[in-house]
LOKETI-167258 format. One line per 3 residues: number of its first residue (from 1); their letters; for each residue x, z, y of N, C-alpha, C. Coordinates in Angstrom, 1 decimal. Each point is the difference from the previous one (the first is absolute). Layout:
BEGIN
NUM> A> X,Z,Y,X,Z,Y,X,Z,Y  ... $
END
This chain:
BEGIN
1> MSS> 0.8,0.0,-1.2,-0.8,0.0,1.2,1.0,0.0,1.2  -0.4,-0.9,1.0,1.0,-0.1,1.2,-0.8,1.1,0.9  0.9,0.7,0.8,-0.3,1.0,1.0,-0.7,-0.5,1.2 $
4> APR> 0.3,-1.3,0.5,-0.5,-0.8,1.1,-0.4,-1.4,-0.4  -1.1,-0.5,0.6,-0.3,-1.3,-0.2,1.2,-0.9,0.4  0.3,-1.0,-0.8,1.0,-0.8,0.1,-0.4,-1.4,0.5 $
7> WDV> 0.6,-0.7,0.9,-0.6,-1.3,0.5,0.2,-1.1,-1.1  1.0,0.2,-0.8,0.4,-1.1,-1.0,-0.7,0.5,-1.3  -0.7,0.9,-0.1,-0.9,0.5,-1.3,-1.4,0.1,0.4 $
10> EGR> -0.4,1.2,0.6,-1.4,0.2,0.4,-0.5,-1.2,1.1  1.0,-0.3,0.8,-0.4,-1.0,1.0,0.2,-1.4,-0.4  0.3,-0.3,-1.2,0.3,-1.4,-0.4,-1.3,-1.0,0.2 $
13> NWP> -1.1,0.7,-0.3,-1.2,-0.9,0.2,-1.0,0.7,1.0  0.8,0.5,0.9,-0.9,0.8,1.1,-0.9,-1.0,0.8  -1.3,0.4,0.1,-0.9,-0.9,0.9,0.6,-0.2,1.4 $
16> GRS> 0.0,-1.2,0.4,0.4,-0.3,1.4,1.7,0.0,0.2  0.7,0.0,-1.3,1.3,0.1,0.1,0.7,-1.0,0.9  -0.5,-1.2,0.1,0.8,-1.0,0.9,-0.1,0.4,1.4 $
19> HSR> -1.0,1.0,0.4,-0.1,0.5,1.4,0.9,1.2,0.3  0.6,0.5,-1.0,0.8,1.2,0.0,1.4,-0.1,0.7  0.3,1.0,0.8,1.3,0.2,0.7,0.4,1.4,-0.1 $
22> FVS> 1.2,0.4,0.4,0.5,1.3,0.0,0.6,0.2,1.3  -0.4,1.2,0.8,0.5,0.1,1.3,0.4,1.6,0.0  1.1,0.2,0.7,0.5,1.4,0.2,-0.2,0.4,1.2 $
25> TGP> -0.6,1.3,0.2,0.0,0.6,1.3,0.3,1.5,-0.2  1.3,0.4,0.4,0.4,1.3,-0.2,0.3,0.4,-1.4  -0.7,1.1,-0.5,0.3,0.3,-1.5,-1.0,-0.7,-0.9 $
28> VRW> -1.0,-0.9,0.5,-1.0,-0.6,-0.8,0.4,-1.4,-0.3  0.0,-0.5,-1.2,0.0,-1.4,-0.2,-1.2,-0.5,-0.6  -0.8,-0.6,0.9,-1.3,-0.4,-0.3,-0.2,-1.4,-0.8 $
31> HVQ> -1.0,0.1,-0.9,-0.4,-1.2,-0.7,-1.3,-0.4,0.8  -0.1,-1.1,0.6,-1.1,-0.4,0.9,-0.4,-1.7,-0.3  -1.1,-0.2,-0.1,-0.5,-1.4,-0.2,-0.7,-0.5,1.4 $
34> VQG> 0.5,-1.2,0.3,-0.5,-0.6,1.2,-0.4,-1.5,-0.2  -1.2,-0.2,0.3,-0.7,-1.4,-0.3,-0.9,-0.4,1.1  -0.3,-1.2,0.2,-0.9,-0.5,0.9,0.8,-0.7,1.3 $
37> PQD> -0.6,-0.8,0.7,0.5,-0.7,1.0,1.0,0.9,1.0  1.2,-0.6,0.3,1.0,1.0,0.7,-0.5,0.1,1.5  -1.0,-0.8,0.6,-0.3,0.2,1.2,-1.5,0.7,0.2 $
40> APV> -0.5,0.4,-1.2,-1.5,0.5,-0.1,0.2,1.5,0.4  -1.3,0.5,0.5,0.0,1.5,0.2,0.4,0.8,-1.1  0.7,1.2,0.1,0.6,0.7,-1.1,-1.0,1.1,-0.4 $
43> LLL> -0.3,0.1,-1.3,-0.6,1.0,-0.6,1.1,1.0,-0.8  -0.2,1.2,0.0,0.9,1.1,-0.7,-1.0,0.5,-1.1  0.4,-0.1,-1.2,-0.7,0.5,-1.2,0.6,1.2,-0.6 $
46> LHG> -0.5,1.1,-0.1,0.4,1.3,-0.5,-0.6,0.5,-1.2  0.7,-0.1,-1.1,-0.8,0.5,-1.2,-0.1,1.5,0.0  -0.6,0.6,-1.2,-0.4,1.2,-0.1,1.1,0.8,-1.0 $
49> TGA> -0.2,1.2,-0.3,0.9,0.8,-0.7,0.0,-0.5,-1.5  1.2,-0.1,-0.6,0.1,-0.5,-1.2,-0.1,-1.6,-0.2  -0.2,-0.6,0.9,-0.1,-1.5,0.0,1.2,-0.7,0.6 $
52> ATH> 0.0,-1.3,0.2,1.0,-0.7,0.6,-0.7,-1.4,0.5  1.0,-1.0,0.3,-0.6,-1.2,0.5,-0.9,-0.7,-1.1  0.2,0.3,-1.1,-0.9,-0.8,-1.1,-1.5,0.2,0.3 $
55> SWR> -0.3,1.1,0.6,-1.4,0.3,0.5,-0.7,-0.9,0.8  0.9,-0.9,0.7,-0.5,-1.0,1.0,0.2,-1.2,-0.7  0.2,-0.2,-1.3,0.4,-1.2,-0.6,-1.2,-1.2,0.3 $
58> DLA> -1.3,0.3,0.0,-0.9,-1.0,0.4,-0.4,0.1,1.4  -0.2,1.1,0.6,-0.4,0.3,1.4,1.0,-0.8,1.0  1.3,0.3,-0.2,1.0,-0.6,0.9,0.0,-1.5,0.1 $
61> PLL> 0.0,-0.8,-1.0,-0.1,-1.5,0.1,-1.2,-0.5,0.8  -1.1,0.7,-0.1,-1.2,-0.4,0.5,0.2,0.3,1.6  0.5,1.1,0.3,0.3,0.1,1.5,1.0,-0.7,0.5 $
64> ADQ> 1.1,-0.4,-0.8,1.0,-0.8,0.6,-0.4,-1.5,0.3  -1.3,-0.4,-0.3,-0.5,-1.3,0.7,-0.1,0.0,1.4  -0.2,1.3,0.6,-0.1,0.2,1.4,1.0,0.8,0.7 $
67> FRV> 0.6,0.8,-0.8,0.9,1.1,0.7,1.4,-0.1,-0.6  0.8,0.6,0.6,1.6,0.3,-0.6,-0.2,1.4,-0.5  0.0,0.1,-1.5,-0.3,1.2,-0.6,1.3,0.7,-0.5 $
70> VAP> 0.3,1.3,0.4,1.0,0.8,-0.1,-0.3,1.2,-1.1  0.5,0.1,-1.0,-0.5,1.1,-0.9,1.4,0.6,-0.8  0.3,1.2,0.5,1.0,0.5,-0.6,-0.3,1.1,-1.3 $
73> DLP> 0.9,0.3,-0.8,-0.1,1.1,-0.8,0.4,1.1,0.8  -0.8,1.2,0.0,0.3,1.2,0.8,1.1,0.7,-0.8  0.7,0.7,0.9,1.0,0.9,-0.6,-0.4,0.8,-1.2 $
76> GHG> 0.9,0.1,-1.0,-0.3,0.7,-1.2,-0.8,-1.0,-1.0  -0.4,-1.1,0.5,-1.0,-0.8,-0.9,0.7,-1.4,-0.3  -0.4,-0.6,-1.1,0.3,-1.3,-0.3,1.6,-0.2,0.0 $
79> FTR> 0.3,-0.9,0.8,1.4,-0.5,-0.1,0.7,0.4,1.3  -0.5,0.8,0.8,0.6,0.5,1.3,0.7,1.2,-0.4  1.4,0.2,0.5,1.0,1.1,-0.5,0.2,0.8,1.4 $
82> GRP> 0.3,1.2,-0.4,0.4,1.0,1.1,-1.2,0.7,0.5  0.3,1.0,0.9,-1.1,0.8,0.5,0.3,0.0,1.6  -1.1,0.0,0.7,0.2,0.0,1.5,0.5,1.4,0.4 $
85> VGG> 0.6,0.0,1.1,0.5,1.4,0.6,-1.3,0.7,0.2  -0.1,1.3,-0.6,-1.2,0.8,0.1,-0.7,0.0,-1.3  0.3,-0.9,-1.0,-0.6,-0.1,-1.3,-1.1,-0.8,0.1 $
88> LTM> -1.2,0.2,-1.0,-1.1,-0.7,0.0,-1.1,0.4,0.6  0.2,0.8,1.1,-1.1,0.4,0.8,-0.6,-1.1,0.7  -1.5,0.1,0.4,-0.5,-1.0,0.6,0.6,-0.5,1.3 $
91> VAT> 0.5,1.0,0.9,0.6,-0.4,1.2,1.3,-0.6,-0.2  0.8,0.5,-1.0,1.5,-0.7,-0.3,-0.3,-1.3,-0.5  -1.0,-0.3,-0.9,-0.2,-1.4,-0.4,-0.6,-0.9,1.0 $
94> ARA> -0.8,0.5,0.9,-0.4,-0.8,1.1,1.1,-0.5,0.7  0.8,1.0,0.5,1.2,-0.4,0.8,0.9,-1.0,-0.8  0.3,0.1,-1.2,0.7,-1.0,-0.9,-0.7,-1.3,0.0 $
97> LGD> -1.3,0.0,-0.1,-0.7,-1.4,0.2,0.3,-0.6,1.3  -0.1,0.8,1.0,0.2,-0.5,1.4,1.5,-0.6,0.0  1.0,0.6,-0.6,1.4,-0.6,0.0,-0.1,-1.2,-0.8 $
100> LLR> -0.7,-0.2,-1.1,-0.1,-1.2,-0.8,-0.7,-1.2,0.8  -0.9,0.3,0.7,-0.7,-1.0,1.0,1.1,-0.5,1.0  0.7,0.8,0.5,1.0,-0.4,1.0,1.2,-0.9,-0.7 $
103> ALE> 0.2,0.5,-1.3,1.2,-0.8,-0.5,-0.6,-1.5,-0.4  -1.3,0.0,-0.4,-0.6,-1.3,-0.3,-0.4,-0.7,1.3  0.0,0.7,1.1,-0.4,-0.7,1.4,-1.4,-0.4,0.0 $
106> VAP> -0.9,0.8,-0.6,-1.4,-0.4,0.0,-0.7,1.2,0.7  -1.3,-0.3,0.5,-0.9,0.9,0.6,-1.4,-0.2,-0.5  -0.4,0.8,-1.0,-1.2,-0.3,-0.5,-1.3,0.1,0.9 $
109> VAI> -0.9,-1.0,0.1,-1.2,0.1,0.7,-1.0,0.9,-0.7  0.2,0.2,-1.2,-1.0,0.9,-0.8,0.8,0.5,-1.3  -0.3,1.2,-0.3,0.4,0.6,-1.2,-1.0,0.2,-1.0 $
112> IGH> 0.2,-0.5,-1.3,-1.0,0.3,-1.1,0.7,1.0,-0.8  -0.7,1.2,-0.3,0.6,1.0,-1.0,-1.0,0.4,-0.9  0.5,0.2,-1.3,-0.7,0.4,-1.1,0.3,1.4,-0.2 $
115> SAG> -1.1,0.8,-0.2,0.1,1.5,-0.3,1.0,0.7,0.8  1.0,0.5,-0.4,1.1,0.7,0.8,0.5,-0.9,1.1  0.1,-1.4,-0.2,0.5,-1.0,0.9,-0.9,0.0,1.1 $
118> AAL> -1.3,0.2,-0.1,-0.9,0.1,1.3,0.4,1.1,0.8  0.4,1.2,-0.5,0.5,1.2,0.7,1.2,-0.4,0.8  0.9,-0.6,-0.7,1.2,-0.4,0.6,-0.2,-1.0,1.1 $
121> ALR> -0.9,-0.9,0.0,-0.4,-0.8,1.0,-0.5,0.5,1.3  -0.7,1.1,-0.3,-0.6,0.7,1.2,1.1,1.1,0.7  1.0,0.4,-1.0,1.1,0.7,0.5,0.9,-0.8,0.8 $
124> MAL> 0.3,-1.2,-0.4,0.9,-0.9,0.7,-0.6,-0.4,1.4  -1.4,-0.1,0.0,-0.6,-0.3,1.4,0.1,1.2,0.9  -0.3,1.2,-0.5,0.0,1.2,0.6,1.3,0.4,0.7 $
127> DDR> 1.0,-0.2,-1.0,1.5,0.3,0.4,0.7,-1.2,0.7  -0.6,-1.1,0.4,0.5,-1.1,0.6,1.0,-0.7,-0.7  -0.1,-0.1,-1.4,1.1,-0.6,-0.8,-0.6,-1.5,-0.1 $
130> AAP> -1.2,-0.3,0.4,-0.6,-1.2,0.0,-1.1,0.0,0.9  -0.4,-1.4,0.5,-1.1,0.1,1.0,-1.0,-1.1,-0.5  -0.7,0.3,-1.2,-0.9,-1.0,-0.4,-1.3,0.0,0.8 $
133> RAI> -0.7,-1.1,0.1,-1.1,0.0,0.7,-1.3,0.2,-0.9  0.3,0.1,-1.2,-1.0,0.4,-1.1,0.6,0.6,-1.2  -0.7,1.1,-0.7,0.4,0.5,-1.2,-1.1,-0.2,-1.0 $
136> IGL> 0.4,-0.3,-1.2,-0.9,-0.1,-1.2,0.1,0.9,-0.9  -0.8,0.9,-0.6,0.5,1.0,-0.9,-0.9,-0.3,-1.3  0.6,-0.2,-1.1,-0.7,-0.4,-1.3,0.2,1.3,-0.9 $
139> GAA> -1.2,0.6,-0.3,0.2,1.2,-0.8,0.8,1.1,0.8  -0.2,0.1,1.2,1.0,0.7,0.9,-0.1,1.5,-0.4  1.3,0.6,-0.1,0.2,1.4,-0.3,0.3,0.6,1.3 $
142> LLP> -1.0,0.5,0.8,0.4,0.6,1.4,-0.4,1.5,0.2  -0.7,0.5,-1.0,-0.3,1.4,0.0,0.5,0.9,-1.0  0.4,1.2,0.2,0.5,0.9,-1.3,-1.1,0.0,-1.0 $
145> IPG> 0.5,0.3,-1.2,-1.0,0.1,-1.1,-0.7,1.4,0.2  -1.3,-0.1,-0.1,-0.8,1.3,0.6,0.1,1.1,-1.2  -0.1,1.2,0.4,-0.1,1.2,-0.8,1.4,0.4,-0.6 $
148> LAG> -0.1,0.7,-1.1,1.3,0.7,-0.5,1.0,-1.1,-0.6  -0.6,-1.2,-0.3,0.8,-1.2,-0.6,1.0,-0.3,1.3  -0.6,-0.2,1.0,0.8,-0.3,1.2,1.3,0.8,0.3 $
151> VLF> -0.2,1.4,-0.6,1.1,0.9,0.2,1.0,-0.1,-1.1  -0.6,-0.2,-1.2,0.9,0.1,-1.2,0.6,-1.4,-0.2  -0.5,-1.2,0.3,0.5,-1.3,-0.4,1.4,-0.3,0.7 $
154> PSL> 0.2,0.3,1.3,1.2,-0.3,0.5,1.1,1.1,-0.6  -0.4,1.1,-0.2,1.0,1.1,-0.5,0.2,-0.5,-1.5  -0.8,-0.4,-0.7,0.3,-0.6,-1.4,1.0,-1.2,0.1 $
157> ARL> -0.4,-0.9,0.8,0.9,-1.2,0.3,1.5,0.5,0.3  0.1,1.1,0.8,1.4,0.5,0.4,0.6,0.6,-1.3  -0.7,0.7,-0.7,0.6,0.6,-1.2,0.4,-1.1,-0.9 $
160> LFV> -0.8,-0.9,-0.2,0.4,-1.2,-1.0,1.2,-0.8,0.7  0.0,-0.1,1.2,1.0,-0.9,0.7,1.5,0.8,-0.2  0.0,1.3,0.2,1.3,0.7,-0.2,0.4,0.2,-1.4 $
163> NPL> -0.8,-0.3,-1.0,0.2,0.0,-1.5,0.6,-1.3,-0.2  1.3,0.1,-0.4,0.7,-1.4,-0.3,-0.6,-0.6,-1.2  -0.7,0.8,-0.9,-0.6,-0.8,-1.2,-1.2,-0.5,0.2 $
166> APY> -0.8,0.4,1.0,-1.3,-0.4,0.4,-0.2,-1.6,-0.1  0.9,-0.7,0.9,-0.2,-1.5,0.1,0.4,-0.6,-1.4  0.7,0.4,-0.8,0.4,-0.6,-1.1,-1.0,0.3,-1.1 $
169> LAA> -0.7,1.1,0.0,-1.2,0.2,-0.8,-1.1,-0.9,0.4  -0.3,-0.2,1.3,-1.0,-0.8,0.5,0.3,-1.4,-0.5  1.2,-0.4,0.2,0.3,-1.4,-0.3,-0.1,-0.3,-1.6 $
172> RMA> 0.4,1.1,-0.8,-0.1,-0.1,-1.3,-1.6,-0.2,-0.6  -0.7,0.7,0.7,-1.4,-0.1,-0.2,-0.7,-1.4,0.3  0.5,-0.4,1.0,-0.5,-1.3,0.7,0.3,-1.2,-1.1 $
175> RQP> 1.2,0.2,-0.8,0.4,-1.0,-1.0,-0.9,0.1,-1.3  -1.0,0.8,-0.1,-0.9,0.0,-1.1,-0.8,-1.1,0.0  -0.4,-0.7,-1.0,-0.8,-1.1,0.2,-1.5,0.2,0.6 $
178> GEV> -0.3,-0.8,0.8,-1.4,0.1,0.7,0.0,1.3,1.0  0.9,0.8,0.0,-0.1,1.3,0.9,-0.2,-0.5,1.5  0.8,-0.9,0.6,-0.2,-0.4,1.3,-1.3,-0.5,0.3 $
181> ARF> -0.6,-1.0,-0.8,-1.2,-0.4,0.1,-1.1,1.1,0.2  0.1,1.0,-1.1,-1.0,1.1,0.1,0.2,0.9,1.1  1.2,0.3,0.5,0.2,0.8,1.2,-0.6,-0.8,1.2 $
184> LAR> 0.3,-1.3,0.3,-0.5,-0.5,1.1,-1.6,0.0,-0.1  -0.5,-0.3,-0.9,-1.4,0.0,-0.2,-0.6,1.2,0.3  0.7,1.3,-0.5,-0.7,1.2,0.1,0.2,0.5,1.4 $
187> STG> 1.2,-0.3,0.6,0.4,0.6,1.4,-0.5,-0.8,1.2  -0.2,-1.3,-0.3,-0.6,-0.8,1.2,-1.4,-0.5,-0.1  -0.5,-0.1,-1.2,-1.4,-0.5,-0.1,0.0,-1.5,0.0 $
190> SRI> 1.3,-0.7,0.0,-0.1,-1.5,0.1,0.6,-0.5,-1.3  -0.5,-1.2,-0.2,0.5,-0.9,-1.1,0.7,-1.3,0.5  1.3,0.1,-0.2,0.7,-1.0,0.4,0.7,-0.9,-1.0 $
193> DAA> 0.6,-1.3,0.3,0.4,-0.8,-1.0,1.2,0.3,-0.6  0.4,-0.7,-0.9,1.2,0.4,-0.9,1.3,-0.2,0.8  0.0,-0.8,1.0,1.2,-0.1,0.7,0.3,1.4,0.9 $
196> GIA> -1.1,0.4,0.5,0.0,1.2,0.7,0.4,1.2,-0.8  -0.6,0.1,-1.1,0.4,1.1,-1.0,1.5,-0.1,-0.5  0.4,-1.2,-0.2,1.4,-0.3,-0.3,1.0,0.6,1.1 $
199> GYA> -0.4,-0.2,1.3,0.9,0.4,1.2,0.0,1.5,-0.1  -1.1,0.6,-0.2,0.0,1.5,0.2,0.8,0.5,-1.2  -0.3,-0.7,-1.2,0.9,0.6,-1.3,1.3,-0.1,0.2 $
202> ALF> 0.5,-1.2,0.7,1.5,-0.2,0.2,0.5,1.1,0.8  -0.7,0.4,1.1,0.5,1.1,0.9,-0.2,1.4,-0.5  -1.1,0.3,-0.6,-0.2,1.3,-0.6,0.9,0.4,-1.2 $
205> GTA> 0.5,-1.1,-0.5,1.0,0.4,-1.2,1.3,0.2,0.5  0.2,0.3,1.3,1.5,0.2,0.5,-0.2,1.3,0.7  1.1,0.9,-0.3,-0.1,1.3,0.7,0.2,0.0,1.4 $
208> DHC> 0.8,-0.8,0.6,0.1,0.0,1.5,-1.2,-0.2,0.8  -0.9,-1.0,-0.7,-1.3,-0.3,0.7,-1.0,1.2,0.0  0.0,0.5,-1.2,-0.8,1.2,-0.2,0.5,1.1,1.0 $
211> AGA> 1.3,0.3,0.1,0.6,1.0,0.9,-0.6,-0.4,1.5  0.1,-1.3,0.3,-0.3,-0.3,1.4,-1.5,0.3,0.3  -0.9,-0.3,-1.0,-1.5,0.2,0.2,-0.1,1.6,0.1 $
214> LGM> 0.6,0.7,-0.9,-0.2,1.5,0.0,0.6,0.5,1.4  1.1,-0.5,0.4,0.7,0.4,1.3,-0.9,-0.2,1.2  -0.7,-1.1,0.0,-0.9,-0.5,1.1,-1.1,1.0,0.0 $
217> MAD> -0.7,0.3,-1.1,-1.1,0.9,-0.1,0.4,1.5,0.4  1.1,0.4,-0.3,0.4,1.3,0.3,0.3,0.0,1.5  0.4,-1.0,0.7,0.4,0.1,1.4,-1.1,-0.5,0.9 $
220> WDL> -1.2,-0.4,-0.5,-0.8,-0.6,0.9,-1.0,1.1,0.6  -0.1,-0.3,1.4,-0.7,1.0,1.0,-1.1,-0.6,0.5  -1.1,0.0,-0.8,-1.2,-0.6,0.4,-0.8,1.0,0.9 $
223> AGL> 0.3,1.2,0.0,-0.6,1.0,0.9,0.5,-0.3,1.4  1.3,-0.3,0.1,0.4,-0.4,1.3,-0.5,-1.2,0.6  -0.2,-1.1,-1.0,-0.7,-1.3,0.5,-1.4,0.4,0.4 $
226> RRD> -0.7,0.7,-0.7,-1.4,0.3,0.2,-0.1,0.5,1.5  0.9,0.9,0.5,-0.1,0.6,1.3,0.3,-1.2,1.1  0.5,-1.0,-0.5,0.3,-1.1,0.8,-1.0,-1.1,0.2 $
229> LAR> -0.8,0.0,-0.8,-1.0,-1.1,-0.3,-0.8,-0.2,1.4  -0.3,1.0,0.7,-0.7,-0.2,1.2,0.7,-0.9,1.1  1.5,0.0,-0.1,0.8,-0.7,0.9,0.1,-1.5,-0.4 $
232> VNV> -0.4,-0.4,-1.1,0.1,-1.4,-0.4,-0.8,-0.9,0.8  0.6,-0.9,0.7,-0.6,-0.9,0.9,0.0,-1.4,-0.3  0.5,-0.3,-1.2,0.0,-1.4,-0.6,-1.3,-0.2,-0.7 $
235> PLL> -0.7,-1.2,0.0,-1.1,-0.3,-0.7,0.4,0.1,-1.5  -0.9,0.6,-0.8,0.2,0.4,-1.4,-1.2,-0.4,-0.9  0.3,-0.9,-1.1,-0.8,-0.3,-0.7,0.2,0.8,-1.4 $
238> LIH> -0.8,0.7,-0.6,0.1,0.5,-1.3,-0.8,-0.6,-1.0  0.6,-0.5,-1.1,-0.8,-0.7,-1.0,0.2,0.9,-1.2  -1.1,0.4,-0.6,0.1,1.0,-1.0,-1.0,-0.3,-1.3 $
241> GSA> 0.5,0.1,-1.3,-0.8,-0.3,-1.0,-0.9,1.2,-0.4  -1.3,-0.2,-0.4,-0.9,1.0,-0.2,0.4,0.8,-1.3  0.8,-0.7,-0.9,0.3,0.6,-1.2,1.5,0.5,0.0 $
244> DAA> 0.6,0.2,1.2,1.3,0.6,0.2,0.0,1.3,-0.6  1.0,0.1,-1.0,0.1,1.3,-0.8,1.1,0.9,0.6  0.8,-0.6,1.0,1.1,0.8,0.7,-0.5,0.6,1.1 $
247> ISL> -0.5,-0.9,1.0,-0.6,0.4,1.3,-1.5,-0.1,0.1  -0.5,0.9,0.2,-1.6,-0.1,0.0,-0.5,-0.8,1.2  -1.1,-0.6,-0.2,-0.6,-0.7,1.2,-0.5,1.0,1.0 $
250> TDA> -0.3,1.2,-0.4,-0.4,1.1,1.0,1.2,0.2,0.9  1.1,0.2,-0.5,1.3,0.2,0.6,0.3,-1.3,1.1  -0.4,-1.0,-0.6,0.2,-1.3,1.0,-1.1,0.2,1.2 $
253> RAA> -0.9,0.2,-0.3,-1.2,0.3,1.1,0.4,1.0,1.0  0.5,1.2,-0.5,0.6,1.1,0.9,1.1,-0.5,0.7  1.1,-0.8,-0.5,1.1,-0.4,0.9,-0.5,-1.0,0.9 $
256> TAM> -1.0,-0.9,-0.3,-0.6,-0.9,0.9,-0.6,0.8,1.3  -0.7,1.0,-0.3,-0.6,0.7,1.2,1.0,0.7,0.8  1.2,0.2,-0.4,1.0,0.7,0.8,0.8,-1.0,1.1 $
259> IAH> -0.2,-1.4,-0.3,0.8,-0.9,0.7,-1.0,-0.9,0.8  0.4,0.0,1.5,-0.8,-0.5,0.9,-0.4,-1.6,-0.5  1.1,-0.8,-0.3,-0.4,-1.4,-0.1,0.2,-0.4,-1.5 $
262> ARL> -0.6,0.7,-0.8,0.0,-0.2,-1.5,-1.5,-0.4,-0.6  0.1,-1.0,-0.9,-1.2,-0.4,-0.6,0.3,0.1,-1.6  -1.1,0.3,-0.8,0.2,0.0,-1.4,-0.8,-1.0,-0.7 $
265> VAL> 0.6,-0.7,-0.9,-0.8,-0.9,-0.8,0.2,0.4,-1.4  -1.2,0.4,-0.8,0.1,0.3,-1.4,-0.3,-1.1,-0.9  0.8,-0.1,-1.1,-0.1,-1.1,-0.9,-0.6,0.6,-1.4 $
268> EGL> -1.2,-0.4,-0.2,-0.6,0.6,-1.2,0.7,-0.5,-1.4  0.2,1.0,-0.7,0.6,-0.1,-1.3,1.5,-0.1,-0.1  0.7,-0.2,1.0,1.5,-0.1,0.0,0.6,1.4,0.0 $
271> GHL> 1.2,0.0,-0.4,0.9,1.3,-0.1,0.9,0.0,1.1  1.1,0.8,-0.3,1.0,0.4,1.0,0.9,-1.2,0.2  0.1,-1.0,-1.0,0.7,-1.3,0.1,-0.8,-1.1,0.1 $
274> AHE> -0.9,0.2,1.1,-0.9,-1.1,0.2,0.6,-1.2,0.4  1.1,0.0,0.8,0.7,-1.2,0.4,0.6,-0.8,-1.2  0.4,0.9,-1.0,0.5,-0.7,-1.4,-1.1,-0.8,-0.8 $
277> EQP> -1.3,0.8,0.1,-1.2,-0.5,-0.6,-0.6,-1.2,0.4  -0.2,0.0,1.4,-0.7,-1.3,0.7,0.8,-0.3,1.3  1.2,-0.4,-0.2,0.8,-0.3,1.3,-0.6,-1.0,1.0 $
280> ARI> -0.7,-1.0,-0.4,-0.7,-1.0,0.8,-1.1,0.7,0.8  -0.7,1.0,-0.6,-1.0,0.7,0.8,0.5,0.8,1.0  1.1,0.7,-0.2,0.7,0.7,1.0,0.6,-0.7,1.1 $
283> VDL> 0.5,-1.2,-0.3,0.5,-0.9,1.0,-1.2,-0.5,1.0  -1.1,-0.2,-0.7,-1.2,-0.5,0.9,-0.5,1.2,0.9  0.4,1.2,-0.2,-0.2,1.2,0.8,1.1,0.3,1.0 $
286> ITP> 1.2,-0.4,-0.3,1.1,0.3,0.8,0.2,-1.0,1.1  0.0,-1.3,-0.4,0.4,-1.1,1.1,-1.1,0.0,1.1  -1.3,0.2,-0.1,-0.8,0.1,1.3,0.2,1.2,0.8 $
289> FIA> 0.4,1.1,-0.7,0.3,1.3,0.9,1.3,-0.3,0.6  1.0,-0.6,-0.5,1.3,-0.3,0.8,-0.4,-0.9,1.2  -0.6,-1.0,-0.4,-0.4,-1.1,0.9,-0.7,0.6,1.3 $
292> EHV> -0.9,1.1,-0.3,-0.7,0.7,1.1,0.9,0.7,1.0  1.1,0.5,-0.5,0.9,0.9,0.8,1.3,-0.5,0.4  0.4,-1.2,-0.6,1.3,-0.5,0.3,-0.3,-1.2,0.9 $
END
C-alpha cells in the first residue's frame, strides 16, 4: 500500500489528466487542473473534504465551454503535497489558495465550492483572498454539526489525526472490495458512477490522503465561519440535495437565512454528491446565476 497517491500509479488514468499541472507556492506543491478558453472568465472549483479534482470530472468540462476553469487538489488531498503555513485550518488554506491564484495569475469571477469547499470559498471572500462576484455552494458545509456530535466530532478527528496508525487503518479498510462504494452511499446519500467510485477508492486507499481528510476535519472552525456569515456580501447560490446524508436540508435553509444575498435551490432525491450525480442539471443552475452577477 502506498502512503501517498502517486501520479504515475493512482494518477495514471486520472480524470482530466491532460489538463493537470503542478505549481509550487511556498511549502505547497499543488496539483491543479486548468481547462477552457484562455481569455474566458475564470471559475475556481474547490472540492470537499476527502475528495480531489476527480469530483469535477463531468462538471468541469461542461463549464469549460464558457469559462476558464481552475480546480486544485486542496492541501492534504489528492496529488497536492505539503501543508500551508498554519496547517489545514480554514484561514490558512484560504490564504494558501490566494497564493495559488497569484501564481497562476488568475482572478476568479466566481467560486464554486462543494461541501467544505463552499466554506473555503466564503472564507476567501471574507479574508480578501479572492474577490468573486458570485459564489455557488454545492451541499455546502457552513454550520457546525448541531448538538453533542458537533463537540465530539472535531475532537475525535484530532485524536485520530495524531494517531499515526489511524490513516493506515482507514486506508486498509478502504481497500476491502466494495467498501468505498458502500461508504459513499451511506455517508452521502448519492449514487455515483464507477469512474467516481474508482477515484475515491484510489485516494482512500492511501494513508496520506486519509490523514489529510482527518487533519482538515480536526482543524475546521465552522463556529468561526458562522459568526462571520452576516458579513458575507457576495451573492450566494446554495444548491442542496434533499437526500443529502452529510448536510441536512434544514441546515442549508438555516445558513441561507443568515446570509443577506443568499438563495437556496433544493434538488429532490439527490444526495451530497449531486454535482457528480447530475452535472448537467447543476450547470443549468450555475450558469444563469453567474451571468446574473458577472
